[in-house]
ZAMARGU-4260 file (C-alpha; in steps of 0.2 Angstrom, whole numbers, plus 5000, padded with zeros to 4 digits):
<rodrens>
0) 5105/4949/5096 | 5101/4968/5097 | 5085/4975/5103 | 5073/4987/5094 | 5066/4997/5109
5) 5050/5005/5102 | 5041/5002/5119 | 5027/5014/5114 | 5022/5005/5099 | 5017/4989/5091
10) 5034/4988/5082 | 5043/4982/5097 | 5055/4967/5094 | 5072/4962/5090 | 5084/4958/5077
15) 5089/4940/5075 | 5104/4935/5064 | 5106/4939/5051 | 5096/4955/5053 | 5078/4949/5052
20) 5066/4959/5062 | 5057/4948/5075 | 5040/4955/5082 | 5038/4954/5101 | 5021/4944/5102
25) 5021/4941/5120 | 5004/4948/5123 | 4992/4949/5138 | 4981/4935/5133 | 4967/4937/5146
30) 4950/4935/5137 | 4934/4943/5139 | 4921/4929/5137 | 4902/4927/5138 | 4905/4915/5153
35) 4919/4925/5161 | 4931/4910/5163 | 4946/4922/5164 | 4938/4933/5177 | 4932/4946/5164
40) 4914/4942/5158 | 4906/4953/5143 | 4897/4967/5151 | 4890/4982/5142 | 4899/4998/5148
45) 4912/4989/5159 | 4927/4990/5145 | 4935/5003/5135 | 4943/4999/5118 | 4959/5010/5116
50) 4964/5011/5099 | 4973/5023/5086 | 4968/5026/5068 | 4985/5026/5063 | 4989/5008/5069
55) 4984/4994/5056 | 4982/4981/5071 | 4971/4993/5080 | 4961/4997/5064 | 4955/4979/5063
60) 4946/4981/5081 | 4939/4998/5075 | 4932/4989/5059 | 4925/4974/5068 | 4917/4985/5082
65) 4908/4995/5068 | 4902/4981/5058 | 4895/4972/5073 | 4887/4988/5080 | 4896/4986/5097
70) 4897/5005/5100 | 4885/5006/5115 | 4892/4991/5124 | 4911/4994/5121 | 4916/5013/5122
75) 4930/5019/5112 | 4946/5029/5116 | 4957/5035/5102 | 4976/5039/5104 | 4985/5052/5094
80) 4994/5046/5078 | 5011/5049/5086 | 5019/5043/5103 | 5036/5044/5111 | 5046/5029/5117
85) 5036/5027/5133 | 5018/5026/5126 | 5003/5030/5116 | 4996/5046/5122 | 4978/5054/5123
90) 4983/5070/5114 | 4967/5070/5104 | 4957/5073/5119 | 4955/5090/5129 | 4969/5092/5140
95) 4977/5076/5134 | 4967/5065/5146 | 4956/5051/5141 | 4938/5057/5147 | 4933/5039/5153
100) 4950/5033/5160 | 4956/5049/5167 | 4974/5045/5160 | 4986/5054/5149 | 4996/5039/5144
105) 4990/5021/5139 | 5005/5015/5149 | 4996/5020/5165 | 4983/5006/5161 | 4997/4993/5158
110) 5005/4998/5174 | 4990/4997/5184 | 4989/4978/5179 | 5007/4976/5181 | 5018/4989/5189
115) 5033/4980/5182 | 5027/4979/5164 | 5042/4979/5152 | 5035/4975/5135 | 5027/4986/5121
120) 5013/4998/5126 | 5002/4993/5112 | 4986/4996/5104 | 4973/4990/5102 | 4970/4987/5121
125) 4954/4984/5130 | 4954/4991/5148 | 4943/4987/5162 | 4935/5004/5166 | 4932/4999/5184
130) 4950/4994/5189 | 4959/5005/5175 | 4969/4989/5171 | 4972/4983/5153 | 4963/4966/5151
135) 4971/4962/5134 | 4981/4968/5120 | 4980/4951/5110 | 4974/4960/5094 | 4971/4943/5084
140) 4960/4935/5098 | 4952/4951/5103 | 4942/4953/5086 | 4938/4934/5086 | 4930/4937/5103
145) 4921/4952/5098 | 4913/4941/5085 | 4909/4926/5095 | 4909/4931/5113 | 4900/4948/5112
150) 4885/4942/5102 | 4872/4947/5115 | 4877/4965/5111 | 4878/4964/5092 | 4866/4975/5082
155) 4851/4968/5073 | 4858/4963/5056 | 4877/4961/5061 | 4887/4950/5049 | 4894/4934/5054
160) 4913/4938/5052 | 4919/4921/5058 | 4907/4908/5052 | 4909/4891/5059 | 4909/4882/5042
165) 4923/4892/5036 | 4934/4895/5051 | 4948/4883/5047 | 4950/4891/5030 | 4949/4909/5038
170) 4962/4904/5050 | 4974/4896/5037 | 4972/4911/5025 | 4974/4924/5039 | 4989/4915/5046
175) 4997/4917/5028 | 4992/4935/5026 | 4999/4939/5043 | 5016/4931/5041 | 5020/4937/5023
180) 5009/4953/5021 | 5003/4960/5038 | 5020/4957/5046 | 5030/4955/5030 | 5029/4974/5026
185) 5037/4977/5044 | 5051/4964/5040 | 5055/4974/5025 | 5055/4991/5034 | 5065/4986/5049
190) 5076/4973/5042 | 5094/4975/5049 | 5103/4967/5034 | 5102/4967/5015 | 5099/4948/5015
195) 5086/4949/5028 | 5077/4964/5018 | 5078/4953/5001 | 5071/4938/5009 | 5056/4948/5017
200) 5053/4958/5000 | 5053/4941/4991 | 5040/4933/5003 | 5029/4949/5003 | 5027/4950/4985
205) 5026/4931/4982 | 5011/4932/4994 | 5004/4947/4985 | 5005/4938/4969 | 4996/4924/4977
210) 4982/4935/4983 | 4981/4943/4966 | 4977/4926/4959 | 4965/4921/4972 | 4955/4937/4971
215) 4954/4938/4952 | 4940/4925/4953 | 4932/4928/4969 | 4926/4943/4978 | 4931/4940/4996
220) 4945/4929/5002 | 4934/4915/5010 | 4917/4911/5005 | 4906/4924/4997 | 4904/4937/5012
225) 4916/4947/5021 | 4925/4938/5035 | 4939/4941/5048 | 4951/4936/5034 | 4946/4952/5024
230) 4947/4963/5039 | 4965/4958/5042 | 4971/4960/5025 | 4962/4976/5022 | 4971/4986/5035
235) 4988/4983/5027 | 4982/4986/5009 | 4975/5003/5015 | 4992/5008/5021 | 5002/5001/5006
240) 5004/5015/4994 | 5003/5029/5007 | 5017/5021/5018 | 5024/5004/5015 | 5028/5006/4997
245) 5041/5020/5000 | 5043/5021/5019 | 5046/5003/5021 | 5055/5000/5003 | 5041/4988/4998
250) 5042/4995/4981 | 5041/4982/4967 | 5025/4990/4963 | 5011/5000/4971 | 4995/4992/4976
255) 4988/5000/4961 | 4999/4989/4950 | 4988/4974/4956 | 4972/4975/4947 | 4963/4962/4957
260) 4970/4968/4974 | 4967/4986/4970 | 4949/4982/4965 | 4946/4972/4981 | 4954/4986/4992
265) 4942/4999/4983 | 4927/4987/4985 | 4930/4985/5004 | 4935/5004/5006 | 4919/5009/5000
270) 4910/4996/5011 | 4903/5004/5026 | 4913/5000/5042 | 4929/4999/5032 | 4935/5015/5023
275) 4925/5026/5036 | 4939/5021/5049 | 4954/5025/5038 | 4963/5042/5042 | 4977/5044/5029
280) 4984/5060/5038 | 4986/5050/5054 | 4993/5035/5046 | 5007/5045/5037 | 5010/5055/5052
285) 5013/5040/5063 | 5025/5031/5052 | 5035/5046/5045 | 5036/5055/5062 | 5038/5040/5074
290) 5051/5030/5064 | 5065/5042/5066 | 5078/5029/5062 | 5070/5026/5045 | 5065/5044/5042
295) 5076/5055/5052 | 5071/5071/5044 | 5053/5069/5050 | 5046/5074/5033 | 5029/5068/5030
300) 5026/5066/5011 | 5011/5075/5002 | 5006/5060/4992 | 4999/5049/4985 | 4984/5055/4976
305) 4969/5047/4986 | 4955/5050/4973 | 4958/5033/4965 | 4950/5025/4981 | 4933/5031/4974
310) 4935/5025/4956 | 4922/5011/4953 | 4928/4994/4956 | 4917/4983/4947 | 4919/4968/4959
315) 4900/4967/4961 | 4901/4956/4944 | 4910/4942/4955 | 4895/4940/4965 | 4895/4938/4984
320) 4885/4946/4997 | 4896/4958/5008 | 4886/4956/5024 | 4878/4939/5020 | 4861/4938/5029
325) 4865/4954/5038 | 4865/4972/5034 | 4877/4987/5032 | 4881/4996/5048 | 4874/5014/5051
330) 4886/5029/5047 | 4898/5032/5061 | 4893/5042/5076 | 4899/5060/5074 | 4911/5059/5088
335) 4919/5044/5079 | 4920/5051/5062 | 4937/5052/5053 | 4940/5071/5052 | 4936/5080/5036
340) 4950/5081/5024 | 4958/5065/5031 | 4950/5054/5018 | 4944/5054/5001 | 4927/5049/5007
345) 4914/5063/5009
</rodrens>
């Protein structure tokens, strides 16, 4: 077994015979809960979400935080789109220092919790501002907890992204999407052999075909409202043509070749809380500059044309209520807006 050592990213893992990329999923699983059973009760202002717009796993947390209106309760620190082998860095902030945590590298918060920490320094991470220690980087559980444990701080009109009546189906669909799509694109991009790549490629597009069929007759993945399942799929779809199609060799066809999936992605992109978190410039910078083993020249492509994201999607005809009995979130705060020119949204 040979190790892939991108310790500064969410792409740390190993190659298992015969060359299949195996993601390191040994996360810090401490939870922040209403009852504080893990020693970290939900409290407004106590924690800071550290994310990066470039990262699809962190993008999930950005979307959920926006939809639920947790901006006042959970502050946000944003890392730059690139990092070195050590850590994500706060190079977007003045002086390269996070203004709340007072650190230059996210690695410092991981080491504050465990000086001998040897795994990936990943985003998203939630840091306890009082101690400067990372509480959790378990991105899958993190967004579920934001929905179910932080309810006291949800905005009026916040949607129910994890409704009890649909949780089993949401979990099942999300598991398939994670295995074959979210992580499937990485299995293609980081495959260590032709056979491993061929297998990952087959699974990815078989699942995309399955999703295409599912979304032809329904507006959302589960039920008639946006749920956690849609959040998890969207962040991969948003990056598909810009990065995965070429950079990760996921090139049977672009997202635009799937009529239902492309319409579904555009529908979500133009829904408040989704597209307004997408920074295409940072996304491309991250993948094409950080993955020097895949793109040794460091050339960042100019395309694709992003104007198609704003073409009317027509998905309203399928029915559904995006926010259920809730309402759309307000526009993002000025300090959290995607920079002008980094998105087709006005």
